[in-house]
C-alpha positions as CSV (number, residue, x, y, z in Angstrom):
1,M,12.1,-104.4,143.7
2,L,13.2,-100.9,144.3
3,H,15.9,-101.8,147.0
4,N,17.1,-104.4,144.7
5,L,17.4,-101.9,141.9
6,R,19.2,-99.4,144.3
7,S,21.6,-102.4,145.5
8,L,22.3,-103.5,141.9
9,L,22.9,-99.8,140.9
10,F,25.3,-99.4,144.1
11,L,27.2,-102.6,143.2
12,S,27.7,-101.7,139.8
13,C,28.8,-98.1,140.6
14,I,29.9,-97.4,136.9
15,V,27.5,-97.5,134.0
16,G,28.8,-96.5,130.5
17,F,26.4,-94.6,128.0
18,L,27.1,-92.1,125.6
19,M,31.1,-93.1,125.6
20,K,31.0,-91.4,129.2
21,T,31.5,-92.9,132.7
22,V,28.3,-92.3,135.3
23,K,28.9,-93.1,138.9
24,Y,25.7,-93.5,141.2
25,N,25.7,-93.4,145.0
26,F,22.6,-93.5,146.8
27,D,21.2,-93.1,150.1
28,D,17.6,-93.5,151.4
29,D,16.1,-90.2,149.6
30,T,19.5,-88.7,148.4
31,C,21.4,-89.6,145.0
32,E,24.9,-88.7,143.9
33,I,25.2,-88.8,140.4
34,Q,29.1,-88.2,139.1
35,S,30.0,-87.3,135.5
36,F,26.4,-87.1,134.0
37,V,26.5,-85.7,130.1
38,I,23.5,-84.4,128.8
39,N,23.6,-83.8,124.8
40,T,20.5,-85.4,123.8
41,E,16.8,-86.3,124.5
42,K,17.8,-89.7,125.4
43,D,20.0,-88.3,128.0
44,I,17.3,-86.3,129.4
45,E,15.4,-89.4,129.6
46,Q,18.1,-91.2,131.5
47,L,17.2,-88.8,134.3
48,S,13.5,-90.7,135.0
49,Q,15.2,-93.3,137.0
50,F,15.9,-90.9,139.7
51,A,12.2,-89.6,139.9
52,E,11.7,-90.8,143.4
53,Y,14.7,-88.9,145.1
54,S,13.8,-85.7,147.0
55,S,17.6,-84.7,147.3
56,I,20.2,-85.0,144.3
57,N,23.8,-83.9,143.8
58,F,25.5,-83.9,140.5
59,K,29.0,-83.6,140.5
60,W,31.1,-82.9,137.4
61,P,28.1,-82.8,135.4
62,T,28.0,-81.6,131.8
63,M,24.7,-79.4,130.3
64,S,24.6,-76.0,128.7
65,T,21.2,-75.7,131.0
66,M,19.5,-77.1,133.9
67,S,16.3,-76.4,132.8
68,S,12.4,-77.1,133.7
69,I,12.1,-79.9,131.0
70,L,14.8,-81.8,132.9
71,F,13.1,-81.0,136.4
72,A,10.3,-82.6,135.1
73,K,11.9,-85.7,134.9
74,L,12.8,-85.3,138.6
75,A,9.1,-85.1,140.1
76,A,10.1,-85.6,143.9
77,L,13.4,-83.4,143.8
78,N,13.3,-80.5,146.0
79,D,17.0,-80.5,147.2
80,L,19.4,-79.8,144.4
81,K,23.3,-79.5,144.5
82,I,25.8,-79.1,141.4
83,D,29.1,-79.5,142.3
84,R,32.1,-78.3,139.7
85,G,31.3,-79.7,136.1
86,K,30.0,-77.5,133.5
87,V,26.2,-75.9,133.9
88,L,26.3,-72.5,132.0
89,T,22.4,-71.6,133.1
90,V,20.0,-72.9,136.0
91,E,16.2,-72.6,135.4
92,I,15.0,-72.4,139.2
93,V,11.6,-74.1,139.3
94,P,8.9,-73.9,141.7
95,Q,9.2,-77.5,143.2
96,L,12.9,-76.5,144.6
97,E,13.3,-75.4,148.1
98,H,17.1,-75.8,148.1
99,L,19.7,-75.0,145.4
100,Q,23.6,-74.9,145.8
101,L,25.7,-74.3,142.7
102,D,29.4,-74.7,143.5
103,S,32.5,-74.2,141.1
104,C,29.9,-75.3,137.9
105,Q,30.9,-72.0,135.7
106,T,27.0,-70.9,135.5
107,I,26.8,-67.5,134.5
108,D,22.7,-67.0,134.7
109,L,19.8,-68.1,136.8
110,I,16.4,-67.8,135.4
111,V,13.6,-67.0,137.5
112,N,10.0,-66.7,135.7
113,P,7.9,-63.9,137.2
114,A,4.9,-65.7,136.3
115,Q,5.4,-68.4,138.7
116,E,5.3,-69.0,142.6
117,Y,8.4,-70.6,144.2
118,K,9.1,-72.2,147.4
119,L,12.8,-71.7,147.1
120,K,14.2,-70.9,150.8
121,S,17.8,-71.1,150.2
122,L,20.1,-70.0,147.3
123,I,23.6,-70.4,147.2
124,V,26.0,-70.1,144.3
125,W,29.7,-70.2,145.0
126,K,33.0,-70.0,142.8
127,T,31.3,-69.1,139.5
128,P,31.6,-66.4,136.9
129,L,27.9,-64.7,137.8
130,A,28.5,-60.8,137.3
131,E,25.2,-59.7,138.7
132,L,22.2,-60.6,140.9
133,P,20.2,-62.6,139.2
134,K,17.2,-60.8,137.3
135,N,13.6,-61.2,139.3
136,I,15.1,-62.6,142.1
137,T,12.5,-60.4,143.9
138,Y,9.8,-63.2,143.3
139,L,11.7,-65.6,145.3
140,K,9.3,-64.5,148.1
141,Q,10.0,-67.4,150.6
142,L,13.8,-67.1,150.5
143,N,15.4,-66.7,153.7
144,Q,19.4,-67.6,152.8
145,L,21.0,-65.8,149.6
146,D,24.6,-66.7,149.5
147,L,26.5,-65.5,146.4
148,S,29.7,-65.1,147.9
149,D,32.8,-65.6,146.0
150,N,31.8,-64.7,142.4
151,Q,32.6,-62.3,139.9
152,I,29.7,-59.5,140.9
153,E,30.8,-56.0,140.6
154,F,27.8,-54.0,141.8
155,I,24.4,-54.7,143.6
156,N,21.2,-53.4,142.8
157,L,19.5,-53.4,146.0
158,D,16.1,-52.6,144.2
159,K,16.2,-56.5,143.1
160,L,16.4,-57.5,146.8
161,S,14.0,-55.0,148.5
162,G,10.8,-56.8,149.2
163,L,12.4,-60.4,150.3
164,L,10.4,-60.0,153.5
165,K,11.7,-63.5,154.7
166,L,15.3,-62.9,154.0
167,R,17.5,-63.7,157.4
168,S,21.1,-63.9,155.7
169,L,22.8,-61.9,153.0
170,H,26.1,-63.5,151.8
171,L,27.8,-61.2,149.1
172,N,31.3,-61.3,150.5
173,S,34.6,-62.0,148.1
174,N,33.3,-60.7,145.2
175,K,34.4,-57.4,143.4
176,I,31.6,-55.5,144.3
177,K,32.3,-51.6,144.2
178,R,29.0,-50.0,145.1
179,L,25.5,-50.6,145.9
180,I,22.7,-48.8,143.9
181,H,19.2,-48.5,144.2
182,S,16.4,-46.1,143.1
183,S,16.4,-42.6,144.5
184,Q,14.0,-42.2,148.1
185,A,13.6,-46.1,147.7
186,T,13.5,-47.9,150.8
187,I,15.4,-51.2,151.1
188,N,12.8,-53.3,152.7
189,L,14.5,-56.3,154.5
190,P,12.5,-56.6,157.8
191,S,13.8,-60.1,158.6
192,L,17.5,-59.6,157.6
193,E,19.8,-60.5,160.4
194,L,23.1,-61.1,158.7
195,I,25.0,-58.8,156.0
196,Y,28.6,-60.1,154.8
197,L,30.0,-57.7,152.3
198,H,33.5,-58.3,153.4
199,E,36.5,-58.7,151.0
200,N,35.1,-56.6,148.0
201,Q,36.1,-53.3,146.4
202,L,33.5,-50.8,148.2
203,T,34.6,-47.1,148.4
204,N,31.3,-45.6,149.5
205,L,28.6,-47.4,151.8
206,S,25.4,-45.8,152.7
207,F,22.7,-47.4,154.7
208,E,20.2,-44.7,154.6
209,N,16.7,-45.4,153.6
210,W,17.0,-49.2,154.8
211,N,14.1,-50.9,156.8
212,A,16.5,-53.9,158.2
213,T,16.2,-52.9,162.0
214,S,16.9,-56.8,163.0
215,V,20.4,-56.7,161.4
216,R,22.9,-58.4,164.2
217,H,25.9,-59.1,162.5
218,L,27.6,-56.9,160.0
219,H,30.8,-57.7,158.2
220,L,32.1,-54.8,156.4
221,H,36.3,-55.7,156.6
222,R,38.7,-55.6,153.7
223,N,37.1,-53.1,151.9
224,R,38.0,-49.6,150.9
225,I,35.3,-47.7,153.2
226,P,36.3,-44.4,155.0
227,M,33.1,-44.2,156.7
228,A,29.5,-46.0,156.4
229,V,26.5,-43.7,156.3
230,S,23.6,-44.2,158.5
231,V,25.0,-47.5,160.0
232,L,24.3,-46.7,163.4
233,S,20.6,-45.4,162.7
234,A,19.8,-48.2,160.5
235,F,20.9,-51.3,162.6
236,P,19.7,-50.6,166.2
237,V,20.3,-54.2,167.5
238,L,23.6,-54.9,165.9
239,R,25.8,-57.4,168.1
240,D,28.7,-58.1,165.9
241,V,30.6,-56.0,163.9
242,R,33.7,-56.3,161.8
243,I,35.1,-53.2,159.9
244,H,39.0,-53.4,160.2
245,D,41.2,-53.2,157.4
246,N,39.5,-50.2,155.9
247,P,40.8,-46.6,155.4
248,L,38.5,-45.3,157.8
249,F,38.3,-41.5,158.8
250,C,39.7,-41.2,162.4
251,V,37.0,-38.6,163.8
252,W,34.3,-41.0,162.3
253,K,35.9,-44.0,163.5
254,N,36.6,-42.8,167.0
255,F,33.0,-41.8,167.2
256,L,31.7,-45.0,165.9
257,V,33.9,-47.1,168.5
258,E,32.6,-45.2,171.1
259,E,28.5,-45.8,170.2
260,L,28.8,-49.5,169.7
261,L,30.7,-50.1,172.9
262,A,28.1,-47.9,174.6
263,R,25.6,-50.5,173.3
264,N,27.6,-53.3,174.2
265,V,28.4,-54.3,170.7
266,K,31.5,-56.3,169.9
267,I,34.1,-55.1,167.6
268,Y,36.2,-57.6,166.2
269,K,39.8,-56.7,166.1
270,E,39.2,-53.3,167.3
271,D,42.8,-52.7,168.4
272,E,43.7,-53.3,164.8
273,L,41.4,-50.5,163.3
274,K,43.3,-48.1,161.4
275,C,42.1,-44.5,160.5
276,L,43.2,-41.3,158.2
277,N,43.1,-37.8,159.5
278,T,41.1,-36.8,156.8
279,G,37.6,-36.2,155.5
280,E,37.0,-34.4,158.9
281,I,34.3,-32.4,157.6
282,D,32.3,-35.4,156.3
283,A,32.7,-37.4,159.4
284,K,31.5,-34.3,161.4
285,L,28.3,-34.0,159.1
286,E,27.7,-37.9,159.6
287,I,28.1,-37.4,163.4
288,F,25.8,-34.5,163.5
289,S,23.3,-36.3,161.2
290,Y,23.6,-39.3,163.8
291,K,22.8,-37.1,167.0
292,M,19.9,-35.5,165.2
293,W,18.5,-38.9,164.3
294,R,18.8,-39.8,167.9
295,K,17.1,-36.9,169.3
296,S,14.3,-37.3,166.8
297,D,14.2,-41.1,167.7
298,E,14.0,-40.3,171.5
299,L,11.2,-37.7,170.7
300,W,9.3,-40.4,168.7
301,R,9.9,-42.7,171.2
302,K,8.7,-40.4,174.0
303,L,5.5,-39.5,171.5
304,A,5.0,-43.2,171.3
305,Y,5.0,-43.8,175.1
306,L,2.4,-40.9,175.4
307,H,0.1,-42.3,172.7
308,D,0.4,-45.6,174.4
309,D,-0.6,-44.1,178.1
310,L,-3.0,-41.9,176.4
311,K,-4.3,-45.2,174.5
312,Q,-4.6,-47.1,177.8
313,S,-6.2,-44.0,179.5
314,Y,-8.7,-44.2,176.8
315,K,-9.2,-47.9,177.2
316,N,-9.6,-47.7,181.2
317,A,-11.8,-44.4,180.9
318,N,-14.0,-46.7,178.4
319,Y,-14.0,-49.7,180.6
320,Q,-15.2,-47.5,183.4
321,I,-18.0,-46.2,180.8
322,V,-18.8,-49.9,179.9
323,E,-19.1,-50.6,183.7
324,E,-21.4,-48.0,184.4
325,I,-23.5,-48.6,181.4
326,R,-23.6,-52.2,182.6
327,K,-24.7,-51.3,186.1
328,L,-27.0,-48.8,184.6
329,N,-28.4,-51.7,182.2
330,Y,-28.9,-54.0,185.2
331,T,-30.6,-51.0,187.3
332,I,-33.1,-50.8,184.4
333,S,-33.4,-54.1,183.7
334,A,-34.4,-54.8,187.4
335,S,-36.4,-51.6,187.2
336,I,-38.2,-52.9,184.1
337,H,-38.6,-56.6,185.9
338,V,-40.5,-54.6,188.9
339,F,-42.2,-52.3,186.7
340,N,-43.7,-55.6,184.6
341,N,-44.5,-57.6,187.9
342,K,-46.6,-54.6,189.1
343,F,-48.2,-54.2,185.5
344,N,-49.2,-57.7,185.5
345,E,-50.4,-57.4,189.0
346,N,-52.3,-54.4,187.9
347,E,-53.6,-56.0,185.1
348,K,-54.8,-59.1,187.1
349,Q,-56.5,-56.5,189.3
350,F,-57.9,-54.4,186.2
351,L,-59.3,-57.6,184.6
352,K,-61.0,-58.6,188.4
353,L,-62.6,-55.1,188.5
354,E,-63.7,-55.2,184.6
355,A,-65.4,-58.6,185.6
356,N,-67.0,-56.9,188.2
357,V,-67.9,-54.0,186.8
358,T,-69.4,-56.2,184.2
359,Q,-71.2,-57.9,186.6
360,L,-72.8,-54.8,188.1
361,F,-73.7,-53.7,184.8
362,H,-75.9,-56.9,184.8
363,K,-77.1,-56.2,188.3
364,N,-78.1,-52.8,187.6
365,H,-79.8,-53.8,184.2
366,D,-81.8,-56.2,186.0
367,L,-82.5,-53.7,188.9
368,T,-83.5,-51.0,186.3
369,E,-85.9,-53.4,184.8
370,Y,-87.1,-54.4,188.4
371,F,-87.6,-50.9,189.4
372,Y,-89.6,-49.8,186.3
373,Q,-91.7,-52.7,186.5
374,F,-92.3,-52.1,190.0
375,A,-92.9,-48.3,189.7
376,L,-95.6,-49.1,186.6
377,E,-97.2,-52.0,188.8
378,H,-97.3,-49.4,191.9
379,I,-98.7,-46.4,189.9
380,D,-101.4,-48.6,188.3
381,D,-102.4,-50.1,191.7
382,H,-102.6,-46.7,193.5
383,L,-104.5,-45.2,190.8
384,I,-107.1,-48.1,190.8
385,S,-107.3,-47.7,194.8
386,V,-107.7,-44.1,194.7
387,E,-110.3,-44.4,191.8
388,T,-112.3,-46.7,193.8
389,Q,-112.3,-44.5,197.0
390,I,-113.6,-42.0,195.2
391,K,-116.5,-43.7,193.8
392,Q,-117.4,-45.0,197.2
393,E,-116.8,-41.5,198.5
394,D,-118.9,-39.7,196.0
395,K,-121.9,-41.6,197.1
396,G,-121.9,-40.7,200.9
397,L,-120.1,-37.3,201.0
398,N,-121.4,-34.0,200.0
399,W,-119.7,-31.6,197.6
400,Q,-117.5,-29.7,200.0
401,Q,-116.0,-32.9,201.4
402,Q,-115.7,-34.3,197.8
403,Q,-114.0,-31.0,197.1
404,S,-111.8,-31.4,200.0
405,Q,-111.2,-35.1,199.2
406,L,-110.4,-34.2,195.5
407,N,-107.7,-31.4,196.5
408,Q,-106.4,-34.1,198.9
409,I,-106.4,-36.6,195.9
410,E,-104.8,-34.0,193.4
411,Q,-101.9,-33.2,196.0
412,N,-101.3,-37.1,196.5
413,L,-101.4,-37.3,192.5
414,Q,-98.7,-34.2,192.5
415,K,-96.7,-36.5,195.2
416,I,-96.9,-39.4,193.1
417,E,-96.1,-37.6,190.0
418,A,-93.1,-36.0,191.5
419,K,-91.9,-39.5,193.0
420,Q,-92.6,-40.9,189.6
421,N,-90.2,-38.1,188.0
422,A,-87.8,-38.5,190.3
423,L,-87.7,-42.5,189.8
424,I,-87.6,-41.8,185.8
425,E,-84.5,-39.4,186.3
426,N,-82.8,-42.1,188.8
427,L,-83.6,-44.5,186.1
428,R,-82.2,-42.0,183.5
429,K,-78.9,-41.5,185.5
430,I,-78.5,-45.4,186.0
431,S,-79.2,-46.1,182.4
432,L,-76.2,-43.3,181.6
433,L,-74.0,-44.8,184.2
434,S,-74.5,-48.3,182.5
435,V,-73.7,-46.8,179.1
436,L,-70.5,-45.4,180.4
437,M,-69.5,-48.4,182.2
438,S,-70.4,-50.3,179.1
439,N,-68.0,-47.9,176.9
440,V,-65.1,-48.5,179.5
441,S,-65.5,-52.2,179.3
442,K,-65.0,-51.6,175.2
443,E,-62.0,-49.6,175.7
444,N,-60.2,-51.9,178.1
């Protein structure tokens, strides 16, 4: 259905509405619209028929403003070209990735700082545009900015600083007399590789405080520049320089050429460089400043090398320390493992010894009971035997013999008493030993 509609539109080619002639050319995802005029809301609604196209090229359109209301009708659009015609104001919208305006009388580009943009390429050629678009610094994804061949008279670099992805800056063929920025402010353009400032009216140019160390191509020809301050220190990786057709100071020009050739930088039309024998003091001051910067830069490089070397040494020392700690940890772990094994063995032996002590304690207790019972029985039996013997001997013995026997019996009783006391002492010691062994067993 859509293919048939496109074919019908292509075959028709010319559609009349609002007393104007509009021509449509279609590709798979690109649409070219010629002589489109917007005066009323009905005209705006006509844009809805192009809602599925991602790329649209308006040729000879007529509209006061390409506003967000119009873009809302073009939901898939991300690449817009406007060629000739009359579009005074263009409102940049978040959906756009590429915008090209060529000879369409544009005087203003609107950027809303409250929105986030995808715009990568902004090209504006041959319009009355007199200055950088306000809030252009919010186009954070921008990598190409081409404002060549317009009516710009000065550039406020503060508006460009912070475009971290910007790679090419085309400001040539304007009426630029000067580049300005806040005092001591850094122009932060770290990705910038190409600067075109040729065919302007620059009389003083300084790249001091620029952070744009990736610049490779610098075109400054056809201006009124006697000297470009800090150009050598600001752009250390230059590959191509064009500075002809400028009234250069001879002292500075000669030094510049010498330095650039030493860096293998290509100087376009080197043999056509012209110079004036004026400004010698300013030129020598600039040369002296550059030489001081170069010495400072060399010193910083040496310091950076020493820092890296010290950092590497520190890293190596740390590695050795870590390796020693690892070995020590391994040794400690092995020692702990051996200690644990020995401890486990000792624990087993201790448990075995504890079992033996417990067994010995029980045996000692039984033995104590046995000896105690034996002693009581033995003493009682011996006493009974002695008493019986005394009674029998009393009958047949005389007093002297009885006295002698009594003494003998008394001695025997003393011996028995001594043995009994010794036995009791041994029993007491055995009992104390049992208590001690019991306490040791409880503590373990």
